[in-house]
N, C-alpha and C positions, 0 to 999 in steps of 0.2 A: 665806761666804754675803754677797752684797751688801746694802746697807743703803740704804733709801730716804732717811734723814735724812742730810743734807748741810750742811757749813758754807755760810754765805750766798753766798759768792764762787763756790763749787761750783755750787751751786744756780743762781745766775744764768748762770754759763757754759753750763750745761746747757739752761736754759730760751733762751740765744742762738742756740745751735747747732740746737736744735729747728726754728727757722724758716731754716735755713742755704740752703734752696731758693730762698726768698722774697728773701734778702738778695741773692744773685747775680742774681735777676731784676730787684731795683730796683737793683742797680748797672749793668746794661745799659740799663735803661730811662733811667737819668738819664744817662749818657754820649751817650745818642741826643738827649735832650730839652734837657738843659743849655745847649749852645751857642746854641740858639735862644732861651732865656728872658732877659729883661731883668734880670739879677742882677750884682752886683758878683763879680768874678772868684773873689775869697777865697771866698765862699758857693757859688758853683756848682763849686768845686774839693770843698769839703767834702761837698755834696750827693753827690758822686762818691765820695769816698774813705771817708766813714761807713758806707754799706753794704758796701764792699767788706772793711772791717776786721772788721765784723759778721759777714760770710760765713765769716772765716779762724779765728773763734773755735770750739774744739773742746770737746766734754764733758770732764771731769775725767779723766786716766787713771791707772791704778793697774795694779801688777802683783801679784796675790796668786799663791798657789799654783797650778798648772795645775788646772783640774776634769777628773777621770777620766772619760771616757764612753768608748762604744763608737763604732767606725766608721761613717760615714753610709752606706757600700758595702760589698759583698761581693765577694771574690775579688780579683784582681791588678790594681793601679792605679798610677799615677804620680803624684807631689805635685809642684807648682809654684806659684810665688808662695806659697812656704811659711814659716810662722815658724819652722820648724827650719832655715831658711838665714838670715833676718834679722828683726827687727821695726823699723817696721810692714812686715809681708810684702807689702803692697800699695802700699808708699811713701806710702801715706795714712792718717790715722786717721779721715777721715770715714766716716760711717754704719757705724760700729761696727766697721771692717775692720782694726783695728789687728793682730789675731791670726788673720785668716781666711787659709783656704787653698783652692786649686783642686786638683782631682783628675781624671783622665781615665784611660782604657784607649788603651795605645799602640796605633797604627794602624801596622801592619807596611808597610802600602802607601802612607803618606804619603811625598812627596818631601822630601829633605833641605833643600832649600831653597825659598822662596817663589815662586809663580810670576808670570806677568805679565798674565794673564788678567784681564778686567773684572769676570768672575763667579766667584765663589768655588763650592767643591763644596756639593752639598746636605746637610743636616745628617744625612739618613739613610745618607749615606756613611761614616759615623765609627760607630767600635765603641762609643763612650760613648752616643749616643744611644738612647734608649728604656731605658737600663738602671736599675732599680729603685733609688731612694733610702731610705733608712730612718732612722727617729728614733736619735738618739744616746744617748736617756735617756727614761724614761718623764716623762710630763707632760700637758698641756691645750693644746690647738691655739688660736692667738690670732688668727692671721691667714692666710689662704691667698687667693691669687690665682693663676690659671692661664689666663687669657682671651688673653694676648698671642701672636701668631705666632711659629713658629720660623723667623729668617732664615738666609740662606745663610753660611757660612762667608767669615770673613776670610782665607782662606789664601792669597791673592795681594798683591803688593804694593800694586797700586791701592785694594784693599779696606780693606788694612791702614791705608794712610794716610788714607783715607775715614774710618775707625774713630776714629782718632788727632786727628782734626782737626775737621771740620764735624759728623760724626757723634756725637764725644764732647762737642762743646758744647753740641749739643741734649739728648743726654742729661743732661748737667750742669744745663740748665735744667728737665728733667724730673723732677730727684730722685731719690730711692731707688727708685721703680717704674719708671723708665726705666733705671736702671743695674743693679739686681740682676733686674729681668725678673720671670718668673713665680716665686712663692716661698711657702715655709710657715714660720710663726715659730711656734715652741712654747715656752711656759712650763713650765721644769721645777721639781720639787718645792725645789729649794734656791734658787728665786727668780731663777734664770739663765735666759737666751733664746737657743736656737740658732734659726738661719735658714738656709734651704736655697734657694739661688738659681739662676737660669738653667733653671728647671725646664721640660719640655715641655707645650706647649698641651695643656689638657684632660686633663692625666694626674694630678691630685690625687686622691688617695683618701681623704681627709680633709676635713672642713669646721671652722671655728672653732666652739669650744665642746667638739670631741671630746676624748676621752680617749685617750690612745696608750701603747702599751708600748714599752719600748727593743726596737729592732729591727723595728718594725713599719714597713711600706711607707707611704711617704708620697705618693709621685710617680714619677716618670721624669726622668732626667737630660735636658735639653734644651738650646736655643741661643737663649734670650732674653735679652734687655737688652745690657748692655756685653760681650757675649761673641765673640771671635774665632773660637770652634768650640766644638762640644759639650763641654761639662764639668760638674763641679758645683763651686759655690762655695759653702763653709759655713764659718759663724763662730759664736762664743758672746760672747753681750753682757750688760749689766747691764740694760737697758731693753728694751721690747718694740718701741719706733719706732728704726729704725736712725738717723734724722737726731739724735736725741738720746741715742743709747747711746754706752758706752764699749765697746772690745773688752775681751774675756778670754781668758787662755791656756787652753789644753785638752790634754789627752792621751789617746790612743785606745787602750783595754787589749787586750790579745791580738793586737795589729798585729804582724807579722813584716816585718821590713825586709831585703831582699836586699842584703847587704853588698858582693857580687862583681858585680854589674850597675848599670849608671847608663843612662838616657836622654840622650844626648848632645844631644838637641833642647832638653832642659830642664834639664840639670845647670848649675849657676852657682860652681861651684869651692867654697871652704870655707866654712863658716859664719861668721858674723859673732859677735863677743861677745853681740850683743843677741838671738841666735836663742835659741828655747825647747829645752833640752836633751830628747834624746829622741823629738823629734817628726820624722817624716818630710822629709827636705832636698828641696832643688830637683834634680829628675830621679831622686829615689830611687824604686825599685819597693818595693810593700809588698803583703802579703797579708793580707787582713781576713777575720777567721773568721766562719762562718755563724753564727745562733743556737744557743746551747746545748741 
């Protein structure tokens, strides 16, 4: 069970990380205005470097035993950006994403390669879109946001390049809301917190303060935030605010992994030593049972 009591240096790191979005904004602002400010060069450089260094501070990470939960979806899905293949699963520790995983339903009609059209497909064209998302464990809802619109998929090279460059930059400046999109965060009885991100606009079925049971519907899969196509991003954290949270490992009970089939689109080869054993790896199909 996570403890709120931390050594001073860990508490300081967490406090600094909580403001990471403001540190990067301050860094960009200093880069823009420092050349025009009549300061000695050393001081001007310090004014730019210090916010950047503070932005790079992350909450203290630890690796306890994985928390056993039920899966956040039902039926057959594919895992990608998974801690079953590597940690950090999304190559970053920011916003509590160290052990986060993305899941989607395979689209049999999706092209094997990315297209070159300027506009991606509508989110309604994807089988994941609108699928129910359920709570991984009982708890109390601490945050709900579902006002952001679902954007078109970044399934063509122009859209993907836009997402990874200018759009990615502006989402970084926007912080967790711009990155995670519509989301629900739940505090569980063991003081861990689960976050369900990229949800469909106006699909949330719970509100802050609601008590939920394991397997209860929270909303629907959407395409909001930093998302290339409709999918669910889910993570376990030790704090309710992603900015100041460290990610925690998890396992899904009752999930059956198909050992004979891989999605070639999402598979990335052998799992690395940092991977969480037993968790669905990148490209693996898994079947999540319904409620008992």
